[in-house]
Phi, psi and omega in degrees: 000318182297323176299316182299312184295320176299319184285328169300317180297319181293324177292323174299319176295324174299314182299316184278340179279336187268113184247019182293144179279131180284127189265145171281135189260165186292335184285341184296316178297327180288320176297322179297316183294321184293308182294318175294326182284330183251336191251340191246151173206147179282347178272142180260124182229156172061030178289137183280126177228168177236147180240128173239115185246106175271350182269316182047058178239175183299325183294312181293324175300314182292326180285323173302310180300325180291322177293317181297323183278358173284143176283355180285333186236150176229106183287113189274320186198164171256115186254148190245357181212161176295329175297317180293327181291313179300316178295324178295315180303307185295327177283348180084015181285333183226154175256342185203150179235131174250121182243127177260122182288165174297150178066024179308305178299323180295315178297322181289327184279322187271326186254345183076013183212136175213160185240139169241155182250132180240119178249124186238150176276108184264016172297333170248093188297328183291314179298315179299314178301316185295311184289329173292321175295326177296311181292326179289327176295317182294319180294317177298322174298324178293321176301314180296317181293328180288324177294322180293322182281328182263335183080006176232151183290126172235144188220120174251123185253116176281131173256113186263135176231128181255127182266150174067338181208068185297338180270356176059040171287153180280336186301311184302335176264339183285311188299308180300319178298318180295318179302311178299317182293310185295312182296322176298306184298309181305308182296310185293311182294318179294324181274338181295342179256004191290306183283319183293332179294322180293323179294320183291325184276354182078012178272350182294325180301317180295330179285326186290327186262002178273160174290001183291123184285150180303321180300321180293322177297317183295315182295321179293330177283330182273334186301310178302316181295324174297315180291322178288329177289324177292324177297316178297329175296311181294325178296320179292320180293321180293311179301320181293326177287319187281319186258329185253357181053040179242102183258162178280112183281336178263208184282123178290323182294323177293321180292323178290321173303309181295322178293320177298319182294324175291320178299318181291328178289320179293322173296324176293325175293314179296323177293320175298315176302317182295322178291326183270343181284148177269331180221166178295325181292322176293320176300313180296324181293317181293320178292321180290309182285331184273335186241319185294308181297310176303324178291327180281327192254333191247020179252345187097004184289306182261330187216144182290135184293329181291346180276352187267162173306151181303325177300317175299323182291321177297316180301323185293337178294343182269358184267110178312316184295341177293316180287325175295319173305317181294319183294316181297312183297318185287318181286308187284322184266318188264349180068031185267160184259192181301322181306334183266343184236014182298324180296314184293320179296316184293324174295315175302318181294320179293315180298321178297313180294318184293315182298320182286322178299314178299319180292320180293320180296312180296326175293323177295318179300325180287336176287338184282000000 
């Protein structure tokens, strides 16, 4: 144990002594062009919504059919109570709910005016604004068609309600994405040069012939980066609370636990890259191109995943930051507990164990 603590101290000294600037590599612009060209679009499509129809009359049926036929929306389910709607929002099953009140057709026929309620998940304010504009446009087209067919002015007024972020601030969507991006990049890039640096400096041979166990070498390499990343996590949470008025609505301990699990997953990725890389430059290139862009583009942070082609949606499932982003939004913004994020937590744990086992296996092979 004394040997391990001494080696960990040595790694801390190396981390704080190395002030080199991390360079952006030539392959990054190419990867950006490919991902932006094939995966992303400013138009939102196939947003998951739910419909609650208390009236169940021909007019609501026609309007629901019109909404369903639009490429903008994908009706997931018919919900019959406010509790079901709230549960669907918290689980992330739907982006918006459209509610038709009782006597909808009667009010529209006798008074020429009726109201529907539109509830959107505003934890992503840009997406919420876009899809509510879409539904308002569809209802407006339906109003025009109804006036032409009946010969009398009819008006359906959507009443829009934004959940979790009623003021449509950017911080509730920005902070979870920054947490995933910062932790992934710091962990992966710092760890990706850990083993390969020893090989380039010629000190790996000394470690190989020493009585120091391979697992101790890996632990000593990961410990400084783990502690630094945890400090970064607390700094982000404190700054979010002090300057953005964004507090953790759920369990802080659960958020910290899941964050540490995500940090360990990212460290395992960096360790695997470092073991297989020949030079520090190639390790940095692999970590930048392999982690930064997927974290930015395939997590739902900047663009909705359901708007991407299905191959990119499948690829997004392999990005650890996607699952961490979901966990942060549900715990930090929606105040949900472990029961709502157990699946994402289990996926991260599986990724972490698999990546660490592969890294340890590859490291042992190199020692032989």
